[in-house]
C-alpha positions in Angstrom: 0.0 0.0 0.0 1.3 3.4 -0.9 2.0 5.6 2.1 0.1 8.8 2.3 2.2 12.0 2.6 1.3 14.1 5.6 0.7 17.8 5.2 3.2 19.9 7.1 1.9 23.0 9.0 4.6 25.5 8.0 3.2 28.1 10.4 3.5 25.8 13.3 7.1 24.7 12.4 8.1 28.3 12.0 6.7 29.1 15.4 8.6 26.3 17.0 11.8 27.4 15.3 11.3 30.9 16.5 10.7 29.6 20.1 13.8 27.4 20.0 15.9 30.4 18.8 14.5 32.6 21.6 15.2 29.9 24.3 18.8 29.4 22.9 19.3 33.1 22.9 18.3 33.5 26.6 20.4 30.4 27.6 23.3 31.6 25.5 23.1 35.1 27.1 23.1 33.5 30.6 25.9 31.1 29.8 28.2 33.8 28.3 27.2 36.2 31.0 28.3 33.6 33.6 31.4 32.9 31.6 32.2 36.6 31.5 31.7 36.9 35.3 34.2 34.0 35.8 36.6 35.6 33.3 36.3 38.9 35.2 36.7 37.3 38.6 39.9 35.6 37.4 41.4 39.1 36.9 41.6 38.6 33.1 39.3 41.5 32.0 40.9 43.8 29.5 41.0 47.1 31.4 41.4 49.9 28.9 45.1 50.5 28.7 45.6 52.0 25.3 46.7 55.6 25.9 50.3 55.7 24.8 51.0 58.7 27.1 50.0 57.0 30.3 51.6 54.4 32.6 49.3 51.6 33.8 50.0 49.7 36.9 48.1 46.5 37.5 48.3 44.9 40.9 47.1 41.5 39.7 45.1 39.4 42.2 47.1 36.2 42.7 45.7 35.4 46.1 48.3 35.3 48.9 51.2 36.6 46.8 52.5 39.5 44.8 52.4 40.3 41.1 52.4 43.7 39.4 52.5 44.6 35.7 53.6 48.1 34.6 53.0 49.2 31.0 54.0 52.5 29.5 54.8 53.8 26.0 55.2 50.3 24.6 57.4 49.0 27.4 56.5 46.5 30.0 57.8 45.6 33.5 56.7 42.7 35.6 57.4 42.6 39.3 57.0 39.1 40.9 54.4 36.5 39.8 52.6 34.9 42.7 52.4 31.2 43.5 52.7 28.4 41.0 48.9 28.1 40.8 48.6 31.7 39.7 50.5 31.2 36.4 47.4 31.0 34.1 45.8 34.0 35.7 49.0 36.1 35.1 49.6 34.7 31.6 46.0 35.4 30.7 46.0 38.9 32.0 49.2 39.8 30.2 48.1 38.2 26.9 44.8 39.9 27.1 46.7 43.2 26.8 48.4 41.9 23.6 51.8 41.7 25.3 54.3 39.1 24.1 57.5 40.7 25.4 58.5 41.7 28.9 61.2 44.3 28.7 62.0 43.8 32.4 61.1 41.1 34.9 62.0 41.8 38.5 61.8 39.1 41.2 62.0 40.8 44.6 63.1 37.5 46.3 62.8 33.8 45.8 59.8 32.9 48.0 57.2 30.9 46.0 54.4 33.5 46.7 56.6 36.0 44.7 58.2 33.8 42.0 56.4 30.4 41.9 54.5 31.2 38.7 57.5 32.8 37.1 58.8 29.6 35.6 55.8 29.2 33.3 55.9 32.9 32.4 59.5 32.6 31.4 58.6 30.0 28.8 55.5 31.9 27.7 56.9 35.4 26.9 60.1 36.9 25.5 62.1 38.2 28.5 64.7 40.8 28.0 66.2 41.9 31.3 65.7 39.7 34.4 66.6 41.3 37.7 66.8 39.6 41.0 69.0 39.9 44.2 71.9 37.6 44.8 71.1 35.3 47.7 73.7 34.3 50.3 74.5 30.7 50.0 73.4 29.7 53.5 69.8 30.8 52.8 69.4 29.8 49.2 66.1 27.9 48.8 66.5 24.1 48.1 63.0 23.5 46.8 62.2 21.9 43.4 60.2 25.1 42.6 63.3 27.2 42.9 65.5 24.8 40.9 63.0 24.8 38.0 62.8 28.6 38.3 66.6 28.9 37.9 66.6 26.7 34.9 63.9 28.7 33.3 65.8 31.9 33.9 69.0 30.4 32.4 67.1 29.1 29.4 65.0 32.2 28.5 66.1 35.5 29.9 68.3 37.5 27.5 70.1 39.4 30.3 70.3 38.3 34.0 71.1 41.2 36.2 71.9 41.2 40.0 69.8 43.7 41.9 72.4 46.0 43.4 71.6 49.2 45.5 72.3 52.3 43.5 71.6 50.7 40.1 69.2 52.5 37.7 67.6 51.1 34.5 65.4 52.8 31.9 62.6 51.3 29.9 61.2 53.9 27.6 59.8 56.6 29.9 59.9 54.3 33.0 62.9 54.4 35.4 63.7 51.5 37.7 65.8 52.3 40.9 67.2 49.6 43.2 67.6 50.5 46.9 68.1 47.2 48.6 69.3 44.7 49.7 72.0 46.8 51.2 73.9 43.7 52.5 73.5 40.0 53.3 70.7 39.3 55.8 69.9 36.0 57.5 66.3 36.2 56.6 65.3 35.6 53.0 62.5 38.2 53.3 65.1 40.9 54.1 67.0 40.1 50.9 64.1 41.6 49.0 65.0 44.0 46.2 63.3 47.2 47.3 62.7 49.0 44.1 61.0 52.2 42.8 59.6 52.5 39.3 59.0 56.1 38.2 57.1 57.8 35.3 57.4 61.6 35.3 56.4 62.9 38.8 54.7 59.6 39.7 56.2 56.4 41.1 55.6 53.1 42.8 57.7 51.7 45.6 58.0 47.9 45.7 59.0 46.4 49.1 58.8 42.6 48.5 58.8 41.1 52.0 61.4 43.5 53.5 60.9 44.0 57.2 61.3 47.0 59.5 64.9 46.0 59.9 65.6 46.7 56.2 63.5 49.9 56.4 65.7 51.1 59.3 68.9 50.3 57.4 67.5 52.2 54.3 66.7 55.2 56.5 70.4 55.5 57.5 71.1 56.5 53.9 70.7 60.1 52.7 68.2 59.1 49.9 64.8 60.4 48.8 62.4 57.4 49.1 59.2 59.3 48.2 56.7 57.5 46.0 53.1 58.0 45.0 52.1 54.4 45.6 53.5 52.0 48.1 53.2 48.3 47.3 53.0 47.4 51.0 55.8 45.2 52.4 55.1 41.5 53.3 51.4 41.7 52.4 50.6 44.0 55.3 52.4 42.2 58.0 53.1 44.0 61.3 56.8 43.3 60.8 56.9 45.9 58.0 55.6 49.4 57.2 57.1 51.2 60.2 55.9 54.7 60.9 59.3 56.2 60.1 59.4 54.3 56.7 55.9 55.5 55.8 56.8 59.0 56.6 59.9 58.7 54.3 57.9 57.2 51.4 55.0 59.5 52.1 52.7 57.7 49.6 49.3 58.9 48.6 48.1 55.3 48.1 49.1 52.0 49.5 48.2 48.6 47.9 48.2 45.4 50.0 48.5 42.2 48.0 47.1 39.3 50.0 44.7 36.4 49.9 41.2 36.4 51.2 41.0 35.0 54.7 44.7 34.0 54.6 46.2 32.0 57.4 48.6 34.8 58.3 46.0 37.4 59.2 47.3 39.8 56.6 47.0 42.7 56.6 47.4 43.2 60.3 45.2 45.8 61.8 48.1 47.6 63.3 49.3 48.4 59.8 46.0 49.5 58.4 45.4 51.7 61.4 48.8 53.3 60.7 47.7 54.0 57.2 44.4 55.5 58.4 46.1 57.7 61.0 48.6 59.0 58.4 45.9 59.7 55.8 47.2 57.1 53.4 44.3 55.6 51.3 44.9 51.9 51.0 43.4 49.1 48.8 43.4 45.4 49.2 43.5 42.8 46.4 41.7 40.2 48.7 38.7 42.6 48.8 38.9 44.3 45.4 40.6 41.8 43.1 43.0 43.2 40.5 43.7 46.9 41.2 44.7 49.1 38.3 46.1 52.7 38.4 46.9 55.0 35.5 49.4 57.8 35.5 49.6 60.8 33.2 53.1 61.4 34.5 51.7 64.0 37.0 49.3 62.0 39.1 47.8 58.6 39.6 44.2 57.8 39.1 42.6 54.5 40.2 40.7 52.8 37.3 37.2 51.4 38.0 
């Protein structure tokens, strides 16, 4: 028997197709909206950093660690990298700004919360100058992370430079000044390369994990340590950021890089109270995520 062909209601089919498209549109919007939220929370959003006459300073949220990217006039500087697990966050942030070359990489000191992710970064980007302090043999880390890090530096950095006090380096309109370590210390934190990066009348002071002991030694020198932004020493620990040091730096802003509900209690209330009493506006990556400032060479403005 010959099968009878069914008549197709084209209006009904069209209606169903339109309904499916509408549902997919809503679901797609929600999906990509959620994806965007995840993308933003990871600190990978592309903050507008296209003005060639400005310096952009991104304190990248890497949890309980430090990582800062500075970008100005086509030149880039990276200070520290955060823990091993932060590598993809940092790589994604840098690549999202269409950066494939880092003109200067500075590792303040070889604790994993400052250089753990650096090994992967060294294989991911072209690295020109690599600056780090020479560490006394008796306190050189013996971890596998540090060994891999040293191999990556040897394999990939064009120029490896010891961080020596008094040294100055220029990257386009940015100037890097090294203030410490002044001598060999028994504590690896105190071997941090205390460094100031300047653009015009504005500057950022990087402390690494240097303690008040280093601050006191630095203050014995007849040096101008003033800076617009202070990257707070040791994640806001009470062992750093002494009142005398804060007076010497006299920052307008302070940025504390630390992890949410970290085991160390950073930042310590004694430090944040000191900022408040001295009129220093401070920001925390554990509460705000990645924090970005821009400088027109005269003043810094925090980006929203």
